[in-house]
Gaussian input, Z-matrix of N, CA and C with variables (Angstrom, degrees):
# hf/3-21g

backbone

0 1
 N
 C     1     B1
 C     2     B2     1     A1
 N     3     B3     2     A2     1     D1
 C     4     B4     3     A3     2     D2
 C     5     B5     4     A4     3     D3
 N     6     B6     5     A5     4     D4
 C     7     B7     6     A6     5     D5
 C     8     B8     7     A7     6     D6
 N     9     B9     8     A8     7     D7
 C    10    B10     9     A9     8     D8
 C    11    B11    10    A10     9     D9
 N    12    B12    11    A11    10    D10
 C    13    B13    12    A12    11    D11
 C    14    B14    13    A13    12    D12
 N    15    B15    14    A14    13    D13
 C    16    B16    15    A15    14    D14
 C    17    B17    16    A16    15    D15
 N    18    B18    17    A17    16    D16
 C    19    B19    18    A18    17    D17
 C    20    B20    19    A19    18    D18
 N    21    B21    20    A20    19    D19
 C    22    B22    21    A21    20    D20
 C    23    B23    22    A22    21    D21
 N    24    B24    23    A23    22    D22
 C    25    B25    24    A24    23    D23
 C    26    B26    25    A25    24    D24
 N    27    B27    26    A26    25    D25
 C    28    B28    27    A27    26    D26
 C    29    B29    28    A28    27    D27
 N    30    B30    29    A29    28    D28
 C    31    B31    30    A30    29    D29
 C    32    B32    31    A31    30    D30
 N    33    B33    32    A32    31    D31
 C    34    B34    33    A33    32    D32
 C    35    B35    34    A34    33    D33
 N    36    B36    35    A35    34    D34
 C    37    B37    36    A36    35    D35
 C    38    B38    37    A37    36    D36
 N    39    B39    38    A38    37    D37
 C    40    B40    39    A39    38    D38
 C    41    B41    40    A40    39    D39
 N    42    B42    41    A41    40    D40
 C    43    B43    42    A42    41    D41
 C    44    B44    43    A43    42    D42
 N    45    B45    44    A44    43    D43
 C    46    B46    45    A45    44    D44
 C    47    B47    46    A46    45    D45
 N    48    B48    47    A47    46    D46
 C    49    B49    48    A48    47    D47
 C    50    B50    49    A49    48    D48
 N    51    B51    50    A50    49    D49
 C    52    B52    51    A51    50    D50
 C    53    B53    52    A52    51    D51
 N    54    B54    53    A53    52    D52
 C    55    B55    54    A54    53    D53
 C    56    B56    55    A55    54    D54
 N    57    B57    56    A56    55    D55
 C    58    B58    57    A57    56    D56
 C    59    B59    58    A58    57    D57
 N    60    B60    59    A59    58    D58
 C    61    B61    60    A60    59    D59
 C    62    B62    61    A61    60    D60
 N    63    B63    62    A62    61    D61
 C    64    B64    63    A63    62    D62
 C    65    B65    64    A64    63    D63
 N    66    B66    65    A65    64    D64
 C    67    B67    66    A66    65    D65
 C    68    B68    67    A67    66    D66
 N    69    B69    68    A68    67    D67
 C    70    B70    69    A69    68    D68
 C    71    B71    70    A70    69    D69
 N    72    B72    71    A71    70    D70
 C    73    B73    72    A72    71    D71
 C    74    B74    73    A73    72    D72
 N    75    B75    74    A74    73    D73
 C    76    B76    75    A75    74    D74
 C    77    B77    76    A76    75    D75
 N    78    B78    77    A77    76    D76
 C    79    B79    78    A78    77    D77
 C    80    B80    79    A79    78    D78
 N    81    B81    80    A80    79    D79
 C    82    B82    81    A81    80    D80
 C    83    B83    82    A82    81    D81
 N    84    B84    83    A83    82    D82
 C    85    B85    84    A84    83    D83
 C    86    B86    85    A85    84    D84
 N    87    B87    86    A86    85    D85
 C    88    B88    87    A87    86    D86
 C    89    B89    88    A88    87    D87
 N    90    B90    89    A89    88    D88
 C    91    B91    90    A90    89    D89
 C    92    B92    91    A91    90    D90
 N    93    B93    92    A92    91    D91
 C    94    B94    93    A93    92    D92
 C    95    B95    94    A94    93    D93
 N    96    B96    95    A95    94    D94
 C    97    B97    96    A96    95    D95
 C    98    B98    97    A97    96    D96
 N    99    B99    98    A98    97    D97
 C   100   B100    99    A99    98    D98
 C   101   B101   100   A100    99    D99
 N   102   B102   101   A101   100   D100
 C   103   B103   102   A102   101   D101
 C   104   B104   103   A103   102   D102
 N   105   B105   104   A104   103   D103
 C   106   B106   105   A105   104   D104
 C   107   B107   106   A106   105   D105
 N   108   B108   107   A107   106   D106
 C   109   B109   108   A108   107   D107
 C   110   B110   109   A109   108   D108
 N   111   B111   110   A110   109   D109
 C   112   B112   111   A111   110   D110
 C   113   B113   112   A112   111   D111
 N   114   B114   113   A113   112   D112
 C   115   B115   114   A114   113   D113
 C   116   B116   115   A115   114   D114
 N   117   B117   116   A116   115   D115
 C   118   B118   117   A117   116   D116
 C   119   B119   118   A118   117   D117
 N   120   B120   119   A119   118   D118
 C   121   B121   120   A120   119   D119
 C   122   B122   121   A121   120   D120
 N   123   B123   122   A122   121   D121
 C   124   B124   123   A123   122   D122
 C   125   B125   124   A124   123   D123
 N   126   B126   125   A125   124   D124
 C   127   B127   126   A126   125   D125
 C   128   B128   127   A127   126   D126
 N   129   B129   128   A128   127   D127
 C   130   B130   129   A129   128   D128
 C   131   B131   130   A130   129   D129
 N   132   B132   131   A131   130   D130
 C   133   B133   132   A132   131   D131
 C   134   B134   133   A133   132   D132
 N   135   B135   134   A134   133   D133
 C   136   B136   135   A135   134   D134
 C   137   B137   136   A136   135   D135
 N   138   B138   137   A137   136   D136
 C   139   B139   138   A138   137   D137
 C   140   B140   139   A139   138   D138
 N   141   B141   140   A140   139   D139
 C   142   B142   141   A141   140   D140
 C   143   B143   142   A142   141   D141
 N   144   B144   143   A143   142   D142
 C   145   B145   144   A144   143   D143
 C   146   B146   145   A145   144   D144
 N   147   B147   146   A146   145   D145
 C   148   B148   147   A147   146   D146
 C   149   B149   148   A148   147   D147
 N   150   B150   149   A149   148   D148
 C   151   B151   150   A150   149   D149
 C   152   B152   151   A151   150   D150
 N   153   B153   152   A152   151   D151
 C   154   B154   153   A153   152   D152
 C   155   B155   154   A154   153   D153
 N   156   B156   155   A155   154   D154
 C   157   B157   156   A156   155   D155
 C   158   B158   157   A157   156   D156
 N   159   B159   158   A158   157   D157
 C   160   B160   159   A159   158   D158
 C   161   B161   160   A160   159   D159
 N   162   B162   161   A161   160   D160
 C   163   B163   162   A162   161   D161
 C   164   B164   163   A163   162   D162
 N   165   B165   164   A164   163   D163
 C   166   B166   165   A165   164   D164
 C   167   B167   166   A166   165   D165
 N   168   B168   167   A167   166   D166
 C   169   B169   168   A168   167   D167
 C   170   B170   169   A169   168   D168
 N   171   B171   170   A170   169   D169
 C   172   B172   171   A171   170   D170
 C   173   B173   172   A172   171   D171
 N   174   B174   173   A173   172   D172
 C   175   B175   174   A174   173   D173
 C   176   B176   175   A175   174   D174
 N   177   B177   176   A176   175   D175
 C   178   B178   177   A177   176   D176
 C   179   B179   178   A178   177   D177
 N   180   B180   179   A179   178   D178
 C   181   B181   180   A180   179   D179
 C   182   B182   181   A181   180   D180
 N   183   B183   182   A182   181   D181
 C   184   B184   183   A183   182   D182
 C   185   B185   184   A184   183   D183
 N   186   B186   185   A185   184   D184
 C   187   B187   186   A186   185   D185
 C   188   B188   187   A187   186   D186
 N   189   B189   188   A188   187   D187
 C   190   B190   189   A189   188   D188
 C   191   B191   190   A190   189   D189
 N   192   B192   191   A191   190   D190
 C   193   B193   192   A192   191   D191
 C   194   B194   193   A193   192   D192
 N   195   B195   194   A194   193   D193
 C   196   B196   195   A195   194   D194
 C   197   B197   196   A196   195   D195
 N   198   B198   197   A197   196   D196
 C   199   B199   198   A198   197   D197
 C   200   B200   199   A199   198   D198
 N   201   B201   200   A200   199   D199
 C   202   B202   201   A201   200   D200
 C   203   B203   202   A202   201   D201
 N   204   B204   203   A203   202   D202
 C   205   B205   204   A204   203   D203
 C   206   B206   205   A205   204   D204
 N   207   B207   206   A206   205   D205
 C   208   B208   207   A207   206   D206
 C   209   B209   208   A208   207   D207
 N   210   B210   209   A209   208   D208
 C   211   B211   210   A210   209   D209
 C   212   B212   211   A211   210   D210
 N   213   B213   212   A212   211   D211
 C   214   B214   213   A213   212   D212
 C   215   B215   214   A214   213   D213
 N   216   B216   215   A215   214   D214
 C   217   B217   216   A216   215   D215
 C   218   B218   217   A217   216   D216
 N   219   B219   218   A218   217   D217
 C   220   B220   219   A219   218   D218
 C   221   B221   220   A220   219   D219
 N   222   B222   221   A221   220   D220
 C   223   B223   222   A222   221   D221
 C   224   B224   223   A223   222   D222
 N   225   B225   224   A224   223   D223
 C   226   B226   225   A225   224   D224
 C   227   B227   226   A226   225   D225
 N   228   B228   227   A227   226   D226
 C   229   B229   228   A228   227   D227
 C   230   B230   229   A229   228   D228
 N   231   B231   230   A230   229   D229
 C   232   B232   231   A231   230   D230
 C   233   B233   232   A232   231   D231
 N   234   B234   233   A233   232   D232
 C   235   B235   234   A234   233   D233
 C   236   B236   235   A235   234   D234
 N   237   B237   236   A236   235   D235
 C   238   B238   237   A237   236   D236
 C   239   B239   238   A238   237   D237
 N   240   B240   239   A239   238   D238
 C   241   B241   240   A240   239   D239
 C   242   B242   241   A241   240   D240
 N   243   B243   242   A242   241   D241
 C   244   B244   243   A243   242   D242
 C   245   B245   244   A244   243   D243
 N   246   B246   245   A245   244   D244
 C   247   B247   246   A246   245   D245
 C   248   B248   247   A247   246   D246
 N   249   B249   248   A248   247   D247
 C   250   B250   249   A249   248   D248
 C   251   B251   250   A250   249   D249
 N   252   B252   251   A251   250   D250
 C   253   B253   252   A252   251   D251
 C   254   B254   253   A253   252   D252
 N   255   B255   254   A254   253   D253
 C   256   B256   255   A255   254   D254
 C   257   B257   256   A256   255   D255
 N   258   B258   257   A257   256   D256
 C   259   B259   258   A258   257   D257
 C   260   B260   259   A259   258   D258
 N   261   B261   260   A260   259   D259
 C   262   B262   261   A261   260   D260
 C   263   B263   262   A262   261   D261
 N   264   B264   263   A263   262   D262
 C   265   B265   264   A264   263   D263
 C   266   B266   265   A265   264   D264
 N   267   B267   266   A266   265   D265
 C   268   B268   267   A267   266   D266
 C   269   B269   268   A268   267   D267
 N   270   B270   269   A269   268   D268
 C   271   B271   270   A270   269   D269
 C   272   B272   271   A271   270   D270
 N   273   B273   272   A272   271   D271
 C   274   B274   273   A273   272   D272
 C   275   B275   274   A274   273   D273
 N   276   B276   275   A275   274   D274
 C   277   B277   276   A276   275   D275
 C   278   B278   277   A277   276   D276
 N   279   B279   278   A278   277   D277
 C   280   B280   279   A279   278   D278
 C   281   B281   280   A280   279   D279
 N   282   B282   281   A281   280   D280
 C   283   B283   282   A282   281   D281
 C   284   B284   283   A283   282   D282
 N   285   B285   284   A284   283   D283
 C   286   B286   285   A285   284   D284
 C   287   B287   286   A286   285   D285
 N   288   B288   287   A287   286   D286
 C   289   B289   288   A288   287   D287
 C   290   B290   289   A289   288   D288
 N   291   B291   290   A290   289   D289
 C   292   B292   291   A291   290   D290
 C   293   B293   292   A292   291   D291
 N   294   B294   293   A293   292   D292
 C   295   B295   294   A294   293   D293
 C   296   B296   295   A295   294   D294

   B1=1.4445
   B2=1.5191
   B3=1.3080
   B4=1.4521
   B5=1.5234
   B6=1.3152
   B7=1.4584
   B8=1.5085
   B9=1.3324
   B10=1.4648
   B11=1.5169
   B12=1.3203
   B13=1.4760
   B14=1.5140
   B15=1.3587
   B16=1.4488
   B17=1.5232
   B18=1.3134
   B19=1.4802
   B20=1.5247
   B21=1.3469
   B22=1.4507
   B23=1.5325
   B24=1.3278
   B25=1.4715
   B26=1.5148
   B27=1.3431
   B28=1.4645
   B29=1.5322
   B30=1.3391
   B31=1.4515
   B32=1.5202
   B33=1.3362
   B34=1.4560
   B35=1.5243
   B36=1.3277
   B37=1.4555
   B38=1.5057
   B39=1.3464
   B40=1.4428
   B41=1.5127
   B42=1.3124
   B43=1.4831
   B44=1.5056
   B45=1.3207
   B46=1.4484
   B47=1.5184
   B48=1.3342
   B49=1.4522
   B50=1.5191
   B51=1.3320
   B52=1.4558
   B53=1.5402
   B54=1.3327
   B55=1.4510
   B56=1.5329
   B57=1.3077
   B58=1.4551
   B59=1.5314
   B60=1.3331
   B61=1.4561
   B62=1.5262
   B63=1.2871
   B64=1.4845
   B65=1.5292
   B66=1.2982
   B67=1.4747
   B68=1.5223
   B69=1.3279
   B70=1.4492
   B71=1.5249
   B72=1.3206
   B73=1.4556
   B74=1.5251
   B75=1.3179
   B76=1.4475
   B77=1.5254
   B78=1.3284
   B79=1.4382
   B80=1.5262
   B81=1.3201
   B82=1.4598
   B83=1.5213
   B84=1.3158
   B85=1.4666
   B86=1.5176
   B87=1.3213
   B88=1.4688
   B89=1.5112
   B90=1.3269
   B91=1.4636
   B92=1.5128
   B93=1.3196
   B94=1.4704
   B95=1.5316
   B96=1.3117
   B97=1.4847
   B98=1.4948
   B99=1.3199
   B100=1.4617
   B101=1.5288
   B102=1.3189
   B103=1.4661
   B104=1.5341
   B105=1.3133
   B106=1.4751
   B107=1.5282
   B108=1.3198
   B109=1.4753
   B110=1.5217
   B111=1.3399
   B112=1.4646
   B113=1.5371
   B114=1.3226
   B115=1.4585
   B116=1.5285
   B117=1.3057
   B118=1.4673
   B119=1.5302
   B120=1.3578
   B121=1.4543
   B122=1.5087
   B123=1.3218
   B124=1.4632
   B125=1.5330
   B126=1.3549
   B127=1.4640
   B128=1.5273
   B129=1.3383
   B130=1.4641
   B131=1.5264
   B132=1.3539
   B133=1.4599
   B134=1.5275
   B135=1.3136
   B136=1.4662
   B137=1.5238
   B138=1.3342
   B139=1.4744
   B140=1.5200
   B141=1.3032
   B142=1.4578
   B143=1.5319
   B144=1.3389
   B145=1.4648
   B146=1.5100
   B147=1.3262
   B148=1.4533
   B149=1.5166
   B150=1.3518
   B151=1.4489
   B152=1.5265
   B153=1.3379
   B154=1.4558
   B155=1.5177
   B156=1.3121
   B157=1.4614
   B158=1.5226
   B159=1.3399
   B160=1.4642
   B161=1.5180
   B162=1.3338
   B163=1.4495
   B164=1.5327
   B165=1.3556
   B166=1.4644
   B167=1.5293
   B168=1.3104
   B169=1.4648
   B170=1.5073
   B171=1.3356
   B172=1.4562
   B173=1.5406
   B174=1.3356
   B175=1.4656
   B176=1.5252
   B177=1.3300
   B178=1.4595
   B179=1.5318
   B180=1.3332
   B181=1.4741
   B182=1.5365
   B183=1.3322
   B184=1.4556
   B185=1.5270
   B186=1.3052
   B187=1.4708
   B188=1.5201
   B189=1.3216
   B190=1.4578
   B191=1.5324
   B192=1.3207
   B193=1.4476
   B194=1.5069
   B195=1.3170
   B196=1.4633
   B197=1.5484
   B198=1.3260
   B199=1.4502
   B200=1.5302
   B201=1.3153
   B202=1.4457
   B203=1.5289
   B204=1.3243
   B205=1.4647
   B206=1.5326
   B207=1.3310
   B208=1.4760
   B209=1.5227
   B210=1.3151
   B211=1.4604
   B212=1.5267
   B213=1.3195
   B214=1.4418
   B215=1.5252
   B216=1.3236
   B217=1.4818
   B218=1.5210
   B219=1.3253
   B220=1.4563
   B221=1.5160
   B222=1.3138
   B223=1.4774
   B224=1.5333
   B225=1.3291
   B226=1.4613
   B227=1.5283
   B228=1.3175
   B229=1.4585
   B230=1.5130
   B231=1.3264
   B232=1.4418
   B233=1.5209
   B234=1.3195
   B235=1.4582
   B236=1.5142
   B237=1.3058
   B238=1.4605
   B239=1.5169
   B240=1.3076
   B241=1.4497
   B242=1.5168
   B243=1.3168
   B244=1.4532
   B245=1.5205
   B246=1.3012
   B247=1.4584
   B248=1.5193
   B249=1.3110
   B250=1.4559
   B251=1.5322
   B252=1.3060
   B253=1.4564
   B254=1.5214
   B255=1.3269
   B256=1.4622
   B257=1.5357
   B258=1.3192
   B259=1.4614
   B260=1.5212
   B261=1.3134
   B262=1.4629
   B263=1.5158
   B264=1.3153
   B265=1.4642
   B266=1.5292
   B267=1.3163
   B268=1.4560
   B269=1.5090
   B270=1.3050
   B271=1.4532
   B272=1.5155
   B273=1.3225
   B274=1.4557
   B275=1.5301
   B276=1.3253
   B277=1.4623
   B278=1.5152
   B279=1.3469
   B280=1.4649
   B281=1.5137
   B282=1.3089
   B283=1.4700
   B284=1.5133
   B285=1.3101
   B286=1.4728
   B287=1.5383
   B288=1.3080
   B289=1.4601
   B290=1.5158
   B291=1.2779
   B292=1.4823
   B293=1.5139
   B294=1.3042
   B295=1.4704
   B296=1.4995
   A1=107.73
   A2=117.46
   A3=121.20
   A4=113.42
   A5=118.21
   A6=121.71
   A7=108.84
   A8=117.84
   A9=122.83
   A10=109.75
   A11=114.36
   A12=119.92
   A13=108.88
   A14=116.03
   A15=121.46
   A16=111.83
   A17=115.46
   A18=120.10
   A19=108.70
   A20=115.44
   A21=119.14
   A22=108.50
   A23=115.67
   A24=122.58
   A25=106.91
   A26=116.77
   A27=121.48
   A28=107.65
   A29=115.82
   A30=120.85
   A31=108.73
   A32=115.46
   A33=120.51
   A34=108.19
   A35=116.45
   A36=122.09
   A37=105.44
   A38=116.99
   A39=118.99
   A40=112.36
   A41=114.48
   A42=122.52
   A43=108.87
   A44=115.53
   A45=120.72
   A46=108.75
   A47=116.33
   A48=122.98
   A49=108.24
   A50=116.20
   A51=121.02
   A52=106.98
   A53=114.91
   A54=122.00
   A55=110.73
   A56=116.37
   A57=122.34
   A58=107.88
   A59=116.94
   A60=120.69
   A61=111.62
   A62=117.03
   A63=120.24
   A64=114.43
   A65=118.87
   A66=121.43
   A67=110.58
   A68=115.75
   A69=122.04
   A70=108.69
   A71=116.82
   A72=122.11
   A73=108.11
   A74=116.56
   A75=119.35
   A76=110.56
   A77=114.60
   A78=121.33
   A79=107.51
   A80=116.49
   A81=121.94
   A82=108.72
   A83=115.53
   A84=121.94
   A85=106.44
   A86=116.39
   A87=122.01
   A88=108.26
   A89=115.62
   A90=121.44
   A91=109.02
   A92=116.57
   A93=120.54
   A94=109.66
   A95=115.01
   A96=121.40
   A97=107.52
   A98=117.05
   A99=122.51
   A100=108.11
   A101=116.35
   A102=121.18
   A103=109.54
   A104=115.61
   A105=121.62
   A106=109.47
   A107=116.19
   A108=120.24
   A109=107.51
   A110=116.57
   A111=120.54
   A112=108.41
   A113=115.74
   A114=122.18
   A115=107.39
   A116=114.78
   A117=121.43
   A118=112.04
   A119=115.05
   A120=121.00
   A121=115.17
   A122=118.77
   A123=122.61
   A124=109.28
   A125=115.39
   A126=119.94
   A127=109.58
   A128=115.58
   A129=120.94
   A130=108.12
   A131=117.72
   A132=120.41
   A133=111.61
   A134=115.39
   A135=123.57
   A136=113.39
   A137=116.96
   A138=120.49
   A139=107.07
   A140=116.98
   A141=122.24
   A142=110.30
   A143=114.35
   A144=118.71
   A145=109.93
   A146=115.62
   A147=123.39
   A148=106.97
   A149=116.88
   A150=121.91
   A151=110.02
   A152=115.91
   A153=122.91
   A154=106.15
   A155=116.08
   A156=122.07
   A157=109.34
   A158=115.90
   A159=122.54
   A160=105.98
   A161=115.31
   A162=118.63
   A163=111.52
   A164=117.50
   A165=119.30
   A166=109.95
   A167=114.93
   A168=118.29
   A169=112.89
   A170=114.69
   A171=121.52
   A172=107.96
   A173=115.81
   A174=122.88
   A175=108.87
   A176=115.94
   A177=122.23
   A178=107.54
   A179=116.01
   A180=120.89
   A181=109.69
   A182=115.86
   A183=120.03
   A184=108.94
   A185=116.75
   A186=120.14
   A187=112.66
   A188=119.82
   A189=123.10
   A190=112.87
   A191=119.96
   A192=122.85
   A193=114.88
   A194=118.12
   A195=120.90
   A196=108.21
   A197=116.15
   A198=122.11
   A199=109.47
   A200=117.05
   A201=123.63
   A202=106.73
   A203=116.13
   A204=119.12
   A205=111.47
   A206=114.10
   A207=121.60
   A208=108.11
   A209=115.78
   A210=123.11
   A211=108.29
   A212=116.67
   A213=122.50
   A214=107.71
   A215=116.86
   A216=121.03
   A217=108.56
   A218=115.48
   A219=121.00
   A220=109.77
   A221=118.31
   A222=119.87
   A223=111.66
   A224=114.78
   A225=121.42
   A226=109.05
   A227=116.70
   A228=122.41
   A229=108.28
   A230=117.23
   A231=120.88
   A232=110.08
   A233=114.81
   A234=121.11
   A235=105.87
   A236=116.46
   A237=121.83
   A238=108.38
   A239=115.60
   A240=120.90
   A241=109.91
   A242=116.06
   A243=123.19
   A244=110.28
   A245=118.91
   A246=122.59
   A247=108.00
   A248=117.04
   A249=120.82
   A250=107.04
   A251=116.88
   A252=119.44
   A253=109.77
   A254=116.77
   A255=121.80
   A256=108.13
   A257=118.04
   A258=120.09
   A259=112.15
   A260=116.29
   A261=121.29
   A262=110.61
   A263=116.44
   A264=122.32
   A265=107.14
   A266=116.11
   A267=120.56
   A268=111.02
   A269=117.30
   A270=122.94
   A271=108.27
   A272=115.97
   A273=122.02
   A274=107.44
   A275=116.15
   A276=122.96
   A277=107.15
   A278=116.26
   A279=117.78
   A280=113.26
   A281=113.60
   A282=123.63
   A283=106.81
   A284=115.60
   A285=119.89
   A286=107.46
   A287=114.60
   A288=118.36
   A289=113.29
   A290=115.61
   A291=123.01
   A292=109.02
   A293=115.08
   A294=120.07
   A295=110.46
   D1=133.58
   D2=-175.83
   D3=-98.78
   D4=-14.03
   D5=177.34
   D6=-98.02
   D7=127.21
   D8=178.49
   D9=-126.97
   D10=125.61
   D11=176.30
   D12=-71.69
   D13=145.35
   D14=178.99
   D15=-68.01
   D16=148.35
   D17=176.18
   D18=-61.27
   D19=150.87
   D20=-179.03
   D21=-132.29
   D22=137.78
   D23=174.96
   D24=-122.26
   D25=129.33
   D26=179.12
   D27=-126.49
   D28=130.73
   D29=174.71
   D30=-121.73
   D31=150.95
   D32=-176.82
   D33=-144.00
   D34=133.53
   D35=176.60
   D36=-134.33
   D37=131.66
   D38=-177.69
   D39=-148.88
   D40=161.26
   D41=176.93
   D42=-143.65
   D43=149.24
   D44=178.31
   D45=-130.62
   D46=136.66
   D47=176.90
   D48=-115.52
   D49=119.69
   D50=178.60
   D51=-82.86
   D52=114.15
   D53=-177.92
   D54=-83.19
   D55=-40.93
   D56=177.47
   D57=-150.88
   D58=-176.67
   D59=179.88
   D60=-59.28
   D61=-27.02
   D62=-174.43
   D63=-115.25
   D64=-8.23
   D65=-175.34
   D66=-125.21
   D67=133.68
   D68=174.52
   D69=-138.21
   D70=143.21
   D71=174.99
   D72=-114.24
   D73=151.45
   D74=-177.31
   D75=-140.99
   D76=162.92
   D77=175.02
   D78=-142.59
   D79=128.71
   D80=-179.00
   D81=-126.09
   D82=148.02
   D83=170.20
   D84=-123.21
   D85=129.84
   D86=-178.23
   D87=-124.83
   D88=124.44
   D89=175.43
   D90=-111.90
   D91=139.24
   D92=-179.44
   D93=-140.86
   D94=128.44
   D95=174.45
   D96=-122.09
   D97=129.13
   D98=176.06
   D99=-127.20
   D100=126.16
   D101=179.73
   D102=-76.16
   D103=166.23
   D104=176.62
   D105=-57.24
   D106=141.28
   D107=166.01
   D108=-71.62
   D109=159.05
   D110=-179.33
   D111=-128.38
   D112=141.92
   D113=175.72
   D114=-137.98
   D115=121.35
   D116=-178.74
   D117=51.83
   D118=40.25
   D119=176.19
   D120=81.10
   D121=3.95
   D122=-178.01
   D123=-117.01
   D124=147.03
   D125=173.96
   D126=-63.93
   D127=141.53
   D128=178.07
   D129=-92.59
   D130=122.33
   D131=179.23
   D132=-56.11
   D133=152.28
   D134=175.50
   D135=61.34
   D136=27.69
   D137=171.77
   D138=-122.73
   D139=164.52
   D140=-178.74
   D141=86.08
   D142=142.27
   D143=-175.71
   D144=-165.44
   D145=160.23
   D146=170.66
   D147=-134.59
   D148=126.91
   D149=-178.54
   D150=-132.89
   D151=147.99
   D152=165.86
   D153=-132.36
   D154=119.39
   D155=-179.71
   D156=-117.51
   D157=145.05
   D158=172.75
   D159=-113.05
   D160=137.33
   D161=-173.40
   D162=-135.93
   D163=96.23
   D164=172.50
   D165=-76.91
   D166=151.89
   D167=-178.35
   D168=-153.47
   D169=169.22
   D170=177.32
   D171=-140.85
   D172=143.77
   D173=177.17
   D174=-125.51
   D175=135.17
   D176=178.20
   D177=-119.78
   D178=119.48
   D179=-176.77
   D180=-102.88
   D181=139.70
   D182=175.28
   D183=-95.86
   D184=171.23
   D185=178.33
   D186=-73.28
   D187=-14.00
   D188=-178.48
   D189=-96.03
   D190=11.30
   D191=177.70
   D192=87.55
   D193=11.75
   D194=177.70
   D195=-97.96
   D196=139.83
   D197=179.15
   D198=-125.09
   D199=131.61
   D200=173.70
   D201=-109.61
   D202=131.64
   D203=-175.29
   D204=-136.69
   D205=156.74
   D206=177.71
   D207=-144.41
   D208=137.01
   D209=176.48
   D210=-133.90
   D211=138.97
   D212=175.34
   D213=-109.71
   D214=124.09
   D215=179.74
   D216=-96.64
   D217=120.16
   D218=-178.28
   D219=-119.04
   D220=120.45
   D221=178.99
   D222=-70.07
   D223=129.58
   D224=177.46
   D225=-100.82
   D226=-37.80
   D227=179.50
   D228=-143.87
   D229=139.37
   D230=174.10
   D231=-150.17
   D232=137.70
   D233=175.56
   D234=-136.32
   D235=121.85
   D236=178.10
   D237=-119.06
   D238=152.57
   D239=178.09
   D240=-86.44
   D241=123.46
   D242=-177.82
   D243=58.15
   D244=-133.99
   D245=178.29
   D246=-97.55
   D247=125.64
   D248=-175.42
   D249=-148.77
   D250=144.04
   D251=176.89
   D252=-72.70
   D253=133.51
   D254=179.25
   D255=-139.05
   D256=133.72
   D257=-178.89
   D258=-72.04
   D259=146.69
   D260=174.40
   D261=-82.09
   D262=-33.35
   D263=177.41
   D264=-167.03
   D265=167.87
   D266=177.52
   D267=-141.05
   D268=155.99
   D269=178.12
   D270=-131.50
   D271=127.75
   D272=178.47
   D273=-119.03
   D274=120.30
   D275=177.31
   D276=-119.22
   D277=141.44
   D278=179.31
   D279=-158.84
   D280=166.86
   D281=175.19
   D282=-133.16
   D283=133.96
   D284=175.10
   D285=-132.85
   D286=157.47
   D287=-179.82
   D288=-162.06
   D289=172.96
   D290=178.13
   D291=-110.94
   D292=145.68
   D293=175.85
   D294=-89.56

């Protein structure tokens, strides 16, 4: 195969504060570095990136073991090689539960 994706390193640091039995707030920091992709021994334009995102969130727990959560991903730092698509912000919504 002549196309190789760049190596990627992802780090994550987070904390959660339990406000009450059913409510918790959180804060996460996510760093991501991706090296240039390579094709036939050459760097591929518009690949590779460095990002640092901060993500505040909230979780709401029910009495039956179900949790609804939301996190907003906000870019603090971003560096892309040449022209590259980069998000302005992100929203993660989810539901988790126990059987």
